[in-house]
C-alpha angles and dihedrals in degrees: 000000000000091000093056096039110025093165094066109100095193090067091056092044093050092047089047089053091055092048091049088055092049088052092246092137097162091055092041090054090048091055093046089052090054090046089052090053091052097041113014092175098051109119096203091065091057093045089055090045089055092050090052094047091047093051091051091052093248092133101168088053092046090051092048091050094046089050092049089049090051092047088054092053102265111172098187113150113262097013093129089049092051091050094047091047092050094045088053094049093047097050091055 
C-alpha cells in the first residue's frame, strides 16, 4: 500500500507498529519519522513514538511523545496512565 500511496501516514504508522512488536526498533523509528513528515499532527504517530522510546528506556522522550499525542487528541487506552507513570519515574 505504501508503494501506491506514499503520502498516507497511517500506512507508515501501522507498519511501524508491526516492526515495534517484532523488536525492529530502528526500522520502526524510520517509519514513524516518515509518517511524521507526511502528517506531523497525527496523534497516533506520537503515541507509537512514545511506545518505542519507552521500550528503549528513553523515558523523557517517551513522556514527551505521549504528551504530544494527548495534546493532539489521542484516545489510546491507558495513555493517561502511561503519562502519570513516566512522570513519577522521571521525578525520582
